[in-house]
PQR file with spaces between the fields and no chain letter, atoms N, CA, C, O and H, PARSE charges and radii, in Angstrom:
ATOM       1  N    UNK     1      58.355  143.524  -40.513 -0.4000 1.5000
ATOM       2  CA   UNK     1      59.106  142.399  -40.009 -0.0000 2.0000
ATOM       3  C    UNK     1      58.119  141.276  -39.728  0.5500 1.7000
ATOM       4  O    UNK     1      57.074  141.512  -39.122 -0.5500 1.4000
ATOM       5  N    UNK     2      58.430  140.075  -40.152 -0.4000 1.5000
ATOM       6  CA   UNK     2      57.488  138.982  -40.010 -0.0000 2.0000
ATOM       7  C    UNK     2      57.784  138.068  -38.830  0.5500 1.7000
ATOM       8  O    UNK     2      56.991  137.167  -38.557 -0.5500 1.4000
ATOM       9  H    UNK     2      59.280  139.883  -40.643  0.4000 1.0000
ATOM      10  N    UNK     3      58.866  138.254  -38.137 -0.4000 1.5000
ATOM      11  CA   UNK     3      59.204  137.379  -37.027 -0.0000 2.0000
ATOM      12  C    UNK     3      58.199  137.576  -35.900  0.5500 1.7000
ATOM      13  O    UNK     3      58.003  138.693  -35.420 -0.5500 1.4000
ATOM      14  H    UNK     3      59.511  138.986  -38.359  0.4000 1.0000
ATOM      15  N    UNK     4      57.560  136.479  -35.478 -0.4000 1.5000
ATOM      16  CA   UNK     4      56.520  136.593  -34.463 -0.0000 2.0000
ATOM      17  C    UNK     4      57.057  136.937  -33.097  0.5500 1.7000
ATOM      18  O    UNK     4      56.290  137.349  -32.227 -0.5500 1.4000
ATOM      19  H    UNK     4      57.719  135.572  -35.868  0.4000 1.0000
ATOM      20  N    UNK     5      58.331  136.786  -32.879 -0.4000 1.5000
ATOM      21  CA   UNK     5      58.905  137.133  -31.582 -0.0000 2.0000
ATOM      22  C    UNK     5      59.489  138.531  -31.551  0.5500 1.7000
ATOM      23  O    UNK     5      60.029  138.959  -30.531 -0.5500 1.4000
ATOM      24  H    UNK     5      58.955  136.452  -33.586  0.4000 1.0000
ATOM      25  N    UNK     6      59.387  139.224  -32.631 -0.4000 1.5000
ATOM      26  CA   UNK     6      59.903  140.575  -32.685 -0.0000 2.0000
ATOM      27  C    UNK     6      59.032  141.505  -31.850  0.5500 1.7000
ATOM      28  O    UNK     6      57.807  141.386  -31.873 -0.5500 1.4000
ATOM      29  H    UNK     6      58.948  138.876  -33.460  0.4000 1.0000
ATOM      30  N    UNK     7      59.641  142.425  -31.114 -0.4000 1.5000
ATOM      31  CA   UNK     7      58.843  143.359  -30.348 -0.0000 2.0000
ATOM      32  C    UNK     7      57.999  144.268  -31.226  0.5500 1.7000
ATOM      33  O    UNK     7      57.056  144.883  -30.729 -0.5500 1.4000
ATOM      34  H    UNK     7      60.637  142.522  -31.095  0.4000 1.0000
ATOM      35  N    UNK     8      58.306  144.374  -32.518 -0.4000 1.5000
ATOM      36  CA   UNK     8      57.483  145.187  -33.400 -0.0000 2.0000
ATOM      37  C    UNK     8      56.298  144.417  -33.941  0.5500 1.7000
ATOM      38  O    UNK     8      55.418  145.008  -34.566 -0.5500 1.4000
ATOM      39  H    UNK     8      59.073  143.874  -32.921  0.4000 1.0000
ATOM      40  N    UNK     9      56.252  143.106  -33.717 -0.4000 1.5000
ATOM      41  CA   UNK     9      55.130  142.295  -34.182 -0.0000 2.0000
ATOM      42  C    UNK     9      54.094  142.182  -33.061  0.5500 1.7000
ATOM      43  O    UNK     9      53.804  141.086  -32.581 -0.5500 1.4000
ATOM      44  H    UNK     9      56.967  142.626  -33.209  0.4000 1.0000
ATOM      45  N    UNK    10      53.552  143.307  -32.658 -0.4000 1.5000
ATOM      46  CA   UNK    10      52.672  143.357  -31.496 -0.0000 2.0000
ATOM      47  C    UNK    10      51.344  142.640  -31.711  0.5500 1.7000
ATOM      48  O    UNK    10      50.673  142.287  -30.742 -0.5500 1.4000
ATOM      49  H    UNK    10      53.788  144.197  -33.048  0.4000 1.0000
ATOM      50  N    UNK    11      50.967  142.426  -32.927 -0.4000 1.5000
ATOM      51  CA   UNK    11      49.694  141.793  -33.219 -0.0000 2.0000
ATOM      52  C    UNK    11      49.721  140.294  -32.956  0.5500 1.7000
ATOM      53  O    UNK    11      48.663  139.667  -32.897 -0.5500 1.4000
ATOM      54  H    UNK    11      51.513  142.713  -33.714  0.4000 1.0000
ATOM      55  N    UNK    12      50.874  139.719  -32.800 -0.4000 1.5000
ATOM      56  CA   UNK    12      50.985  138.268  -32.682 -0.0000 2.0000
ATOM      57  C    UNK    12      50.627  137.794  -31.290  0.5500 1.7000
ATOM      58  O    UNK    12      50.609  138.564  -30.329 -0.5500 1.4000
ATOM      59  H    UNK    12      51.733  140.229  -32.847  0.4000 1.0000
ATOM      60  N    UNK    13      50.344  136.516  -31.210 -0.4000 1.5000
ATOM      61  CA   UNK    13      50.082  135.933  -29.901 -0.0000 2.0000
ATOM      62  C    UNK    13      50.866  134.642  -29.730  0.5500 1.7000
ATOM      63  O    UNK    13      50.462  133.765  -28.967 -0.5500 1.4000
ATOM      64  H    UNK    13      50.359  135.890  -31.990  0.4000 1.0000
ATOM      65  N    UNK    14      51.981  134.519  -30.434 -0.4000 1.5000
ATOM      66  CA   UNK    14      52.832  133.337  -30.304 -0.0000 2.0000
ATOM      67  C    UNK    14      53.679  133.462  -29.043  0.5500 1.7000
ATOM      68  O    UNK    14      54.132  134.556  -28.707 -0.5500 1.4000
ATOM      69  H    UNK    14      52.309  135.231  -31.055  0.4000 1.0000
ATOM      70  N    UNK    15      53.896  132.348  -28.339 -0.4000 1.5000
ATOM      71  CA   UNK    15      54.746  132.405  -27.143 -0.0000 2.0000
ATOM      72  C    UNK    15      56.166  132.843  -27.496  0.5500 1.7000
ATOM      73  O    UNK    15      56.664  132.548  -28.583 -0.5500 1.4000
ATOM      74  H    UNK    15      53.528  131.459  -28.611  0.4000 1.0000
ATOM      75  N    UNK    16      56.795  133.530  -26.591 -0.4000 1.5000
ATOM      76  CA   UNK    16      58.168  133.989  -26.784 -0.0000 2.0000
ATOM      77  C    UNK    16      59.112  132.864  -26.393  0.5500 1.7000
ATOM      78  O    UNK    16      59.304  132.593  -25.207 -0.5500 1.4000
ATOM      79  H    UNK    16      56.390  133.769  -25.708  0.4000 1.0000
ATOM      80  N    UNK    17      59.694  132.218  -27.372 -0.4000 1.5000
ATOM      81  CA   UNK    17      60.701  131.165  -27.156 -0.0000 2.0000
ATOM      82  C    UNK    17      60.230  130.092  -26.176  0.5500 1.7000
ATOM      83  O    UNK    17      61.004  129.615  -25.346 -0.5500 1.4000
ATOM      84  H    UNK    17      59.538  132.438  -28.335  0.4000 1.0000
ATOM      85  N    UNK    18      58.971  129.723  -26.279 -0.4000 1.5000
ATOM      86  CA   UNK    18      58.445  128.687  -25.407 -0.0000 2.0000
ATOM      87  C    UNK    18      58.132  129.157  -23.990  0.5500 1.7000
ATOM      88  O    UNK    18      57.688  128.365  -23.158 -0.5500 1.4000
ATOM      89  H    UNK    18      58.342  130.110  -26.953  0.4000 1.0000
ATOM      90  N    UNK    19      58.358  130.432  -23.712 -0.4000 1.5000
ATOM      91  CA   UNK    19      58.076  130.976  -22.379 -0.0000 2.0000
ATOM      92  C    UNK    19      56.576  131.245  -22.242  0.5500 1.7000
ATOM      93  O    UNK    19      55.891  131.408  -23.252 -0.5500 1.4000
ATOM      94  H    UNK    19      58.718  131.075  -24.388  0.4000 1.0000
ATOM      95  N    UNK    20      56.061  131.292  -21.034 -0.4000 1.5000
ATOM      96  CA   UNK    20      54.632  131.541  -20.844 -0.0000 2.0000
ATOM      97  C    UNK    20      54.270  133.025  -20.940  0.5500 1.7000
ATOM      98  O    UNK    20      53.527  133.551  -20.111 -0.5500 1.4000
ATOM      99  H    UNK    20      56.618  131.159  -20.213  0.4000 1.0000
ATOM     100  N    UNK    21      54.806  133.687  -21.961 -0.4000 1.5000
ATOM     101  CA   UNK    21      54.472  135.093  -22.214 -0.0000 2.0000
ATOM     102  C    UNK    21      54.158  135.272  -23.694  0.5500 1.7000
ATOM     103  O    UNK    21      54.744  134.612  -24.552 -0.5500 1.4000
ATOM     104  H    UNK    21      55.409  133.260  -22.635  0.4000 1.0000
ATOM     105  N    UNK    22      53.233  136.165  -23.975 -0.4000 1.5000
ATOM     106  CA   UNK    22      52.899  136.512  -25.351 -0.0000 2.0000
ATOM     107  C    UNK    22      52.733  138.023  -25.444  0.5500 1.7000
ATOM     108  O    UNK    22      52.466  138.700  -24.451 -0.5500 1.4000
ATOM     109  H    UNK    22      52.757  136.701  -23.278  0.4000 1.0000
ATOM     110  N    UNK    23      52.897  138.527  -26.648 -0.4000 1.5000
ATOM     111  CA   UNK    23      52.728  139.955  -26.903 -0.0000 2.0000
ATOM     112  C    UNK    23      51.417  140.116  -27.647  0.5500 1.7000
ATOM     113  O    UNK    23      51.269  139.598  -28.754 -0.5500 1.4000
ATOM     114  H    UNK    23      53.114  137.976  -27.454  0.4000 1.0000
ATOM     115  N    UNK    24      50.467  140.819  -27.064 -0.4000 1.5000
ATOM     116  CA   UNK    24      49.162  141.055  -27.694 -0.0000 2.0000
ATOM     117  C    UNK    24      48.806  142.527  -27.565  0.5500 1.7000
ATOM     118  O    UNK    24      48.881  143.107  -26.481 -0.5500 1.4000
ATOM     119  H    UNK    24      50.587  141.240  -26.165  0.4000 1.0000
ATOM     120  N    UNK    25      48.420  143.116  -28.676 -0.4000 1.5000
ATOM     121  CA   UNK    25      47.982  144.510  -28.631 -0.0000 2.0000
ATOM     122  C    UNK    25      48.984  145.462  -28.026  0.5500 1.7000
ATOM     123  O    UNK    25      48.604  146.443  -27.386 -0.5500 1.4000
ATOM     124  H    UNK    25      48.358  142.645  -29.556  0.4000 1.0000
ATOM     125  N    UNK    26      50.275  145.182  -28.224 -0.4000 1.5000
ATOM     126  CA   UNK    26      51.316  146.068  -27.699 -0.0000 2.0000
ATOM     127  C    UNK    26      51.627  145.861  -26.227  0.5500 1.7000
ATOM     128  O    UNK    26      52.364  146.647  -25.632 -0.5500 1.4000
ATOM     129  H    UNK    26      50.583  144.386  -28.744  0.4000 1.0000
ATOM     130  N    UNK    27      51.066  144.801  -25.628 -0.4000 1.5000
ATOM     131  CA   UNK    27      51.301  144.534  -24.214 -0.0000 2.0000
ATOM     132  C    UNK    27      51.743  143.090  -24.024  0.5500 1.7000
ATOM     133  O    UNK    27      51.356  142.200  -24.781 -0.5500 1.4000
ATOM     134  H    UNK    27      50.467  144.163  -26.112  0.4000 1.0000
ATOM     135  N    UNK    28      52.560  142.877  -23.000 -0.4000 1.5000
ATOM     136  CA   UNK    28      52.997  141.531  -22.650 -0.0000 2.0000
ATOM     137  C    UNK    28      52.003  140.918  -21.678  0.5500 1.7000
ATOM     138  O    UNK    28      51.529  141.576  -20.753 -0.5500 1.4000
ATOM     139  H    UNK    28      52.874  143.600  -22.386  0.4000 1.0000
ATOM     140  N    UNK    29      51.695  139.639  -21.905 -0.4000 1.5000
ATOM     141  CA   UNK    29      50.787  138.886  -21.051 -0.0000 2.0000
ATOM     142  C    UNK    29      51.484  137.628  -20.557  0.5500 1.7000
ATOM     143  O    UNK    29      52.155  136.941  -21.327 -0.5500 1.4000
ATOM     144  H    UNK    29      52.080  139.104  -22.657  0.4000 1.0000
ATOM     145  N    UNK    30      51.326  137.329  -19.275 -0.4000 1.5000
ATOM     146  CA   UNK    30      51.786  136.066  -18.707 -0.0000 2.0000
ATOM     147  C    UNK    30      50.626  135.086  -18.876  0.5500 1.7000
ATOM     148  O    UNK    30      49.492  135.393  -18.509 -0.5500 1.4000
ATOM     149  H    UNK    30      50.781  137.888  -18.649  0.4000 1.0000
ATOM     150  N    UNK    31      50.910  133.914  -19.427 -0.4000 1.5000
ATOM     151  CA   UNK    31      49.861  132.964  -19.763 -0.0000 2.0000
ATOM     152  C    UNK    31      50.048  131.672  -18.978  0.5500 1.7000
ATOM     153  O    UNK    31      51.144  131.114  -18.936 -0.5500 1.4000
ATOM     154  H    UNK    31      51.831  133.665  -19.725  0.4000 1.0000
ATOM     155  N    UNK    32      48.980  131.206  -18.363 -0.4000 1.5000
ATOM     156  CA   UNK    32      48.987  129.932  -17.652 -0.0000 2.0000
ATOM     157  C    UNK    32      47.817  129.096  -18.154  0.5500 1.7000
ATOM     158  O    UNK    32      47.030  129.554  -18.983 -0.5500 1.4000
ATOM     159  H    UNK    32      48.089  131.659  -18.397  0.4000 1.0000
ATOM     160  N    UNK    33      47.708  127.894  -17.660 -0.4000 1.5000
ATOM     161  CA   UNK    33      46.610  127.026  -18.077 -0.0000 2.0000
ATOM     162  C    UNK    33      45.262  127.505  -17.544  0.5500 1.7000
ATOM     163  O    UNK    33      44.218  127.088  -18.047 -0.5500 1.4000
ATOM     164  H    UNK    33      48.348  127.522  -16.987  0.4000 1.0000
ATOM     165  N    UNK    34      45.270  128.368  -16.543 -0.4000 1.5000
ATOM     166  CA   UNK    34      44.013  128.849  -15.966 -0.0000 2.0000
ATOM     167  C    UNK    34      43.670  130.287  -16.356  0.5500 1.7000
ATOM     168  O    UNK    34      42.609  130.787  -15.981 -0.5500 1.4000
ATOM     169  H    UNK    34      46.118  128.706  -16.135  0.4000 1.0000
ATOM     170  N    UNK    35      44.546  130.955  -17.099 -0.4000 1.5000
ATOM     171  CA   UNK    35      44.238  132.312  -17.525 -0.0000 2.0000
ATOM     172  C    UNK    35      45.469  133.124  -17.853  0.5500 1.7000
ATOM     173  O    UNK    35      46.587  132.609  -17.868 -0.5500 1.4000
ATOM     174  H    UNK    35      45.408  130.548  -17.404  0.4000 1.0000
ATOM     175  N    UNK    36      45.253  134.406  -18.116 -0.4000 1.5000
ATOM     176  CA   UNK    36      46.329  135.325  -18.482 -0.0000 2.0000
ATOM     177  C    UNK    36      46.358  136.506  -17.522  0.5500 1.7000
ATOM     178  O    UNK    36      45.341  136.879  -16.937 -0.5500 1.4000
ATOM     179  H    UNK    36      44.345  134.824  -18.104  0.4000 1.0000
ATOM     180  N    UNK    37      47.540  137.082  -17.373 -0.4000 1.5000
ATOM     181  CA   UNK    37      47.738  138.228  -16.500 -0.0000 2.0000
ATOM     182  C    UNK    37      48.571  139.255  -17.251  0.5500 1.7000
ATOM     183  O    UNK    37      49.635  138.932  -17.777 -0.5500 1.4000
ATOM     184  H    UNK    37      48.366  136.779  -17.848  0.4000 1.0000
ATOM     185  N    UNK    38      48.090  140.486  -17.300 -0.4000 1.5000
ATOM     186  CA   UNK    38      48.818  141.558  -17.962 -0.0000 2.0000
ATOM     187  C    UNK    38      50.081  141.891  -17.184  0.5500 1.7000
ATOM     188  O    UNK    38      50.028  142.123  -15.976 -0.5500 1.4000
ATOM     189  H    UNK    38      47.225  140.748  -16.872  0.4000 1.0000
ATOM     190  N    UNK    39      51.218  141.913  -17.873 -0.4000 1.5000
ATOM     191  CA   UNK    39      52.485  142.305  -17.252 -0.0000 2.0000
ATOM     192  C    UNK    39      52.603  143.818  -17.344  0.5500 1.7000
ATOM     193  O    UNK    39      52.584  144.377  -18.440 -0.5500 1.4000
ATOM     194  H    UNK    39      51.261  141.724  -18.854  0.4000 1.0000
ATOM     195  N    UNK    40      52.723  144.476  -16.211 -0.4000 1.5000
ATOM     196  CA   UNK    40      52.746  145.940  -16.205 -0.0000 2.0000
ATOM     197  C    UNK    40      54.052  146.526  -15.690  0.5500 1.7000
ATOM     198  O    UNK    40      54.273  147.731  -15.817 -0.5500 1.4000
ATOM     199  H    UNK    40      52.739  144.021  -15.321  0.4000 1.0000
ATOM     200  N    UNK    41      54.922  145.703  -15.112 -0.4000 1.5000
ATOM     201  CA   UNK    41      56.177  146.215  -14.570 -0.0000 2.0000
ATOM     202  C    UNK    41      57.080  146.647  -15.726  0.5500 1.7000
ATOM     203  O    UNK    41      57.442  145.817  -16.560 -0.5500 1.4000
ATOM     204  H    UNK    41      54.742  144.724  -15.009  0.4000 1.0000
ATOM     205  N    UNK    42      57.450  147.927  -15.791 -0.4000 1.5000
ATOM     206  CA   UNK    42      58.241  148.409  -16.928 -0.0000 2.0000
ATOM     207  C    UNK    42      59.630  147.770  -17.029  0.5500 1.7000
ATOM     208  O    UNK    42      60.146  147.594  -18.133 -0.5500 1.4000
ATOM     209  H    UNK    42      57.155  148.601  -15.113  0.4000 1.0000
ATOM     210  N    UNK    43      60.228  147.426  -15.911 -0.4000 1.5000
ATOM     211  CA   UNK    43      61.536  146.763  -15.961 -0.0000 2.0000
ATOM     212  C    UNK    43      61.393  145.379  -16.576  0.5500 1.7000
ATOM     213  O    UNK    43      62.180  145.004  -17.445 -0.5500 1.4000
ATOM     214  H    UNK    43      59.809  147.569  -15.014  0.4000 1.0000
ATOM     215  N    UNK    44      60.407  144.624  -16.139 -0.4000 1.5000
ATOM     216  CA   UNK    44      60.163  143.282  -16.658 -0.0000 2.0000
ATOM     217  C    UNK    44      59.785  143.315  -18.137  0.5500 1.7000
ATOM     218  O    UNK    44      60.338  142.557  -18.934 -0.5500 1.4000
ATOM     219  H    UNK    44      59.768  144.929  -15.434  0.4000 1.0000
ATOM     220  N    UNK    45      58.854  144.179  -18.506 -0.4000 1.5000
ATOM     221  CA   UNK    45      58.425  144.226  -19.910 -0.0000 2.0000
ATOM     222  C    UNK    45      59.543  144.754  -20.808  0.5500 1.7000
ATOM     223  O    UNK    45      59.641  144.366  -21.972 -0.5500 1.4000
ATOM     224  H    UNK    45      58.405  144.794  -17.859  0.4000 1.0000
ATOM     225  N    UNK    46      60.385  145.639  -20.268 -0.4000 1.5000
ATOM     226  CA   UNK    46      61.537  146.109  -21.038 -0.0000 2.0000
ATOM     227  C    UNK    46      62.509  144.973  -21.317  0.5500 1.7000
ATOM     228  O    UNK    46      63.056  144.869  -22.415 -0.5500 1.4000
ATOM     229  H    UNK    46      60.305  145.954  -19.322  0.4000 1.0000
ATOM     230  N    UNK    47      62.721  144.120  -20.316 -0.4000 1.5000
ATOM     231  CA   UNK    47      63.582  142.950  -20.518 -0.0000 2.0000
ATOM     232  C    UNK    47      62.970  141.999  -21.534  0.5500 1.7000
ATOM     233  O    UNK    47      63.688  141.431  -22.357 -0.5500 1.4000
ATOM     234  H    UNK    47      62.277  144.205  -19.424  0.4000 1.0000
ATOM     235  N    UNK    48      61.660  141.819  -21.491 -0.4000 1.5000
ATOM     236  CA   UNK    48      61.001  140.975  -22.496 -0.0000 2.0000
ATOM     237  C    UNK    48      61.192  141.555  -23.896  0.5500 1.7000
ATOM     238  O    UNK    48      61.454  140.817  -24.846 -0.5500 1.4000
ATOM     239  H    UNK    48      61.077  142.281  -20.823  0.4000 1.0000
ATOM     240  N    UNK    49      61.061  142.873  -24.023 -0.4000 1.5000
ATOM     241  CA   UNK    49      61.288  143.525  -25.321 -0.0000 2.0000
ATOM     242  C    UNK    49      62.711  143.282  -25.812  0.5500 1.7000
ATOM     243  O    UNK    49      62.928  142.948  -26.977 -0.5500 1.4000
ATOM     244  H    UNK    49      60.848  143.472  -23.251  0.4000 1.0000
ATOM     245  N    UNK    50      63.680  143.455  -24.908 -0.4000 1.5000
ATOM     246  CA   UNK    50      65.080  143.261  -25.303 -0.0000 2.0000
ATOM     247  C    UNK    50      65.355  141.801  -25.664  0.5500 1.7000
ATOM     248  O    UNK    50      66.073  141.521  -26.624 -0.5500 1.4000
ATOM     249  H    UNK    50      63.503  143.726  -23.962  0.4000 1.0000
ATOM     250  N    UNK    51      64.789  140.879  -24.902 -0.4000 1.5000
ATOM     251  CA   UNK    51      64.975  139.465  -25.203 -0.0000 2.0000
ATOM     252  C    UNK    51      64.347  139.111  -26.549  0.5500 1.7000
ATOM     253  O    UNK    51      64.953  138.395  -27.345 -0.5500 1.4000
ATOM     254  H    UNK    51      64.206  141.106  -24.122  0.4000 1.0000
ATOM     255  N    UNK    52      63.146  139.605  -26.807 -0.4000 1.5000
ATOM     256  CA   UNK    52      62.470  139.330  -28.078 -0.0000 2.0000
ATOM     257  C    UNK    52      63.280  139.880  -29.250  0.5500 1.7000
ATOM     258  O    UNK    52      63.394  139.225  -30.286 -0.5500 1.4000
ATOM     259  H    UNK    52      62.654  140.187  -26.160  0.4000 1.0000
ATOM     260  N    UNK    53      63.840  141.077  -29.093 -0.4000 1.5000
ATOM     261  CA   UNK    53      64.656  141.662  -30.161 -0.0000 2.0000
ATOM     262  C    UNK    53      65.933  140.850  -30.380  0.5500 1.7000
ATOM     263  O    UNK    53      66.327  140.612  -31.522 -0.5500 1.4000
ATOM     264  H    UNK    53      63.747  141.609  -28.252  0.4000 1.0000
ATOM     265  N    UNK    54      66.578  140.427  -29.294 -0.4000 1.5000
ATOM     266  CA   UNK    54      67.804  139.630  -29.419 -0.0000 2.0000
ATOM     267  C    UNK    54      67.507  138.274  -30.054  0.5500 1.7000
ATOM     268  O    UNK    54      68.285  137.795  -30.879 -0.5500 1.4000
ATOM     269  H    UNK    54      66.258  140.621  -28.367  0.4000 1.0000
ATOM     270  N    UNK    55      66.398  137.657  -29.682 -0.4000 1.5000
ATOM     271  CA   UNK    55      66.025  136.374  -30.266 -0.0000 2.0000
ATOM     272  C    UNK    55      65.719  136.520  -31.750  0.5500 1.7000
ATOM     273  O    UNK    55      66.115  135.675  -32.552 -0.5500 1.4000
ATOM     274  H    UNK    55      65.766  138.046  -29.012  0.4000 1.0000
ATOM     275  N    UNK    56      65.025  137.572  -32.113 -0.4000 1.5000
ATOM     276  CA   UNK    56      64.725  137.808  -33.534 -0.0000 2.0000
ATOM     277  C    UNK    56      66.020  138.002  -34.330  0.5500 1.7000
ATOM     278  O    UNK    56      66.148  137.478  -35.436 -0.5500 1.4000
ATOM     279  H    UNK    56      64.703  138.259  -31.460  0.4000 1.0000
ATOM     280  N    UNK    57      66.974  138.749  -33.778 -0.4000 1.5000
ATOM     281  CA   UNK    57      68.254  138.955  -34.453 -0.0000 2.0000
ATOM     282  C    UNK    57      69.019  137.636  -34.579  0.5500 1.7000
ATOM     283  O    UNK    57      69.618  137.361  -35.618 -0.5500 1.4000
ATOM     284  H    UNK    57      66.869  139.175  -32.879  0.4000 1.0000
ATOM     285  N    UNK    58      68.997  136.826  -33.526 -0.4000 1.5000
ATOM     286  CA   UNK    58      69.675  135.526  -33.581 -0.0000 2.0000
ATOM     287  C    UNK    58      69.017  134.610  -34.605  0.5500 1.7000
ATOM     288  O    UNK    58      69.711  133.906  -35.339 -0.5500 1.4000
ATOM     289  H    UNK    58      68.510  137.050  -32.681  0.4000 1.0000
ATOM     290  N    UNK    59      67.691  134.612  -34.663 -0.4000 1.5000
ATOM     291  CA   UNK    59      66.981  133.797  -35.655 -0.0000 2.0000
ATOM     292  C    UNK    59      67.349  134.217  -37.078  0.5500 1.7000
ATOM     293  O    UNK    59      67.537  133.373  -37.954 -0.5500 1.4000
ATOM     294  H    UNK    59      67.127  135.184  -34.066  0.4000 1.0000
ATOM     295  N    UNK    60      67.450  135.535  -37.300 -0.4000 1.5000
ATOM     296  CA   UNK    60      67.851  136.019  -38.632 -0.0000 2.0000
ATOM     297  C    UNK    60      69.273  135.598  -38.960  0.5500 1.7000
ATOM     298  O    UNK    60      69.557  135.210  -40.093 -0.5500 1.4000
ATOM     299  H    UNK    60      67.297  136.221  -36.588  0.4000 1.0000
ATOM     300  N    UNK    61      70.175  135.670  -37.982 -0.4000 1.5000
ATOM     301  CA   UNK    61      71.575  135.289  -38.215 -0.0000 2.0000
ATOM     302  C    UNK    61      71.686  133.799  -38.530  0.5500 1.7000
ATOM     303  O    UNK    61      72.435  133.411  -39.425 -0.5500 1.4000
ATOM     304  H    UNK    61      69.945  135.985  -37.061  0.4000 1.0000
ATOM     305  N    UNK    62      70.955  132.972  -37.809 -0.4000 1.5000
ATOM     306  CA   UNK    62      70.980  131.530  -38.079 -0.0000 2.0000
ATOM     307  C    UNK    62      70.403  131.240  -39.458  0.5500 1.7000
ATOM     308  O    UNK    62      70.945  130.418  -40.197 -0.5500 1.4000
ATOM     309  H    UNK    62      70.346  133.288  -37.081  0.4000 1.0000
ATOM     310  N    UNK    63      69.322  131.900  -39.805 -0.4000 1.5000
ATOM     311  CA   UNK    63      68.735  131.700  -41.132 -0.0000 2.0000
ATOM     312  C    UNK    63      69.734  132.091  -42.224  0.5500 1.7000
ATOM     313  O    UNK    63      69.843  131.410  -43.244 -0.5500 1.4000
ATOM     314  H    UNK    63      68.881  132.568  -39.204  0.4000 1.0000
ATOM     315  N    UNK    64      70.463  133.192  -42.006 -0.4000 1.5000
ATOM     316  CA   UNK    64      71.454  133.608  -42.999 -0.0000 2.0000
ATOM     317  C    UNK    64      72.584  132.600  -43.087  0.5500 1.7000
ATOM     318  O    UNK    64      73.059  132.310  -44.185 -0.5500 1.4000
ATOM     319  H    UNK    64      70.374  133.745  -41.177  0.4000 1.0000
ATOM     320  N    UNK    65      73.022  132.062  -41.970 -0.4000 1.5000
ATOM     321  CA   UNK    65      74.075  131.037  -41.987 -0.0000 2.0000
ATOM     322  C    UNK    65      73.622  129.803  -42.760  0.5500 1.7000
ATOM     323  O    UNK    65      74.397  129.216  -43.515 -0.5500 1.4000
ATOM     324  H    UNK    65      72.636  132.298  -41.078  0.4000 1.0000
ATOM     325  N    UNK    66      72.370  129.416  -42.567 -0.4000 1.5000
ATOM     326  CA   UNK    66      71.851  128.268  -43.303 -0.0000 2.0000
ATOM     327  C    UNK    66      71.815  128.536  -44.794  0.5500 1.7000
ATOM     328  O    UNK    66      72.114  127.651  -45.597 -0.5500 1.4000
ATOM     329  H    UNK    66      71.741  129.892  -41.953  0.4000 1.0000
ATOM     330  N    UNK    67      71.454  129.744  -45.166 -0.4000 1.5000
ATOM     331  CA   UNK    67      71.456  130.117  -46.581 -0.0000 2.0000
ATOM     332  C    UNK    67      72.883  130.088  -47.123  0.5500 1.7000
ATOM     333  O    UNK    67      73.140  129.539  -48.194 -0.5500 1.4000
ATOM     334  H    UNK    67      71.212  130.463  -44.514  0.4000 1.0000
ATOM     335  N    UNK    68      73.810  130.689  -46.365 -0.4000 1.5000
ATOM     336  CA   UNK    68      75.208  130.747  -46.797 -0.0000 2.0000
ATOM     337  C    UNK    68      75.819  129.354  -46.932  0.5500 1.7000
ATOM     338  O    UNK    68      76.558  129.088  -47.879 -0.5500 1.4000
ATOM     339  H    UNK    68      73.601  131.135  -45.494  0.4000 1.0000
ATOM     340  N    UNK    69      75.514  128.473  -45.993 -0.4000 1.5000
ATOM     341  CA   UNK    69      76.076  127.116  -46.035 -0.0000 2.0000
ATOM     342  C    UNK    69      75.437  126.275  -47.130  0.5500 1.7000
ATOM     343  O    UNK    69      76.063  125.339  -47.628 -0.5500 1.4000
ATOM     344  H    UNK    69      74.914  128.689  -45.223  0.4000 1.0000
ATOM     345  N    UNK    70      74.234  126.581  -47.504 -0.4000 1.5000
ATOM     346  CA   UNK    70      73.544  125.821  -48.534 -0.0000 2.0000
ATOM     347  C    UNK    70      73.882  126.269  -49.942  0.5500 1.7000
ATOM     348  O    UNK    70      73.529  125.593  -50.908 -0.5500 1.4000
ATOM     349  H    UNK    70      73.726  127.341  -47.099  0.4000 1.0000
ATOM     350  N    UNK    71      74.556  127.392  -50.071 -0.4000 1.5000
ATOM     351  CA   UNK    71      74.925  127.916  -51.386 -0.0000 2.0000
ATOM     352  C    UNK    71      76.175  127.205  -51.878  0.5500 1.7000
ATOM     353  O    UNK    71      77.192  127.197  -51.183 -0.5500 1.4000
ATOM     354  H    UNK    71      74.843  127.941  -49.286  0.4000 1.0000
ATOM     355  N    UNK    72      76.118  126.609  -53.064 -0.4000 1.5000
ATOM     356  CA   UNK    72      77.319  125.951  -53.595 -0.0000 2.0000
ATOM     357  C    UNK    72      78.430  126.979  -53.798  0.5500 1.7000
ATOM     358  O    UNK    72      78.194  128.096  -54.259 -0.5500 1.4000
ATOM     359  H    UNK    72      75.293  126.616  -53.628  0.4000 1.0000
ATOM     360  N    UNK    73      79.618  126.579  -53.450 -0.4000 1.5000
ATOM     361  CA   UNK    73      80.779  127.456  -53.642 -0.0000 2.0000
ATOM     362  C    UNK    73      81.450  127.153  -54.968  0.5500 1.7000
ATOM     363  O    UNK    73      81.439  126.023  -55.457 -0.5500 1.4000
ATOM     364  H    UNK    73      79.810  125.672  -53.075  0.4000 1.0000
ATOM     365  N    UNK    74      82.023  128.176  -55.519 -0.4000 1.5000
ATOM     366  CA   UNK    74      82.766  127.990  -56.780 -0.0000 2.0000
ATOM     367  C    UNK    74      84.108  127.360  -56.460  0.5500 1.7000
ATOM     368  O    UNK    74      84.785  127.748  -55.507 -0.5500 1.4000
ATOM     369  H    UNK    74      82.032  129.094  -55.122  0.4000 1.0000
ATOM     370  N    UNK    75      84.471  126.407  -57.251 -0.4000 1.5000
ATOM     371  CA   UNK    75      85.804  125.794  -57.084 -0.0000 2.0000
ATOM     372  C    UNK    75      86.811  126.549  -57.932  0.5500 1.7000
ATOM     373  O    UNK    75      86.530  126.911  -59.074 -0.5500 1.4000
ATOM     374  H    UNK    75      83.921  126.092  -58.025  0.4000 1.0000
ATOM     375  N    UNK    76      87.974  126.781  -57.369 -0.4000 1.5000
ATOM     376  CA   UNK    76      89.006  127.435  -58.157 -0.0000 2.0000
ATOM     377  C    UNK    76      89.646  126.395  -59.088  0.5500 1.7000
ATOM     378  O    UNK    76      89.772  125.219  -58.744 -0.5500 1.4000
ATOM     379  H    UNK    76      88.202  126.486  -56.441  0.4000 1.0000
ATOM     380  N    UNK    77      90.040  126.860  -60.263 -0.4000 1.5000
ATOM     381  CA   UNK    77      90.623  125.949  -61.248 -0.0000 2.0000
ATOM     382  C    UNK    77      92.111  126.023  -61.257  0.5500 1.7000
ATOM     383  O    UNK    77      92.760  125.319  -62.030 -0.5500 1.4000
ATOM     384  H    UNK    77      89.937  127.814  -60.543  0.4000 1.0000
């Protein structure tokens, strides 16, 4: 999966939907202008995983809608 916000894309360091969190090395990090802090709370990181998965699914659905809307339709004769 190539979506950088996907929970399976653990190698990425892109922010999650503009939030001050990134997924690096299989762990969530809170990022500020002065440094980073490892997120260790399982409830919080589980919610981040679920949000990342939902966002990735929504991004795929929007991309498919754009493809579908951009495809010329056949006119009936």
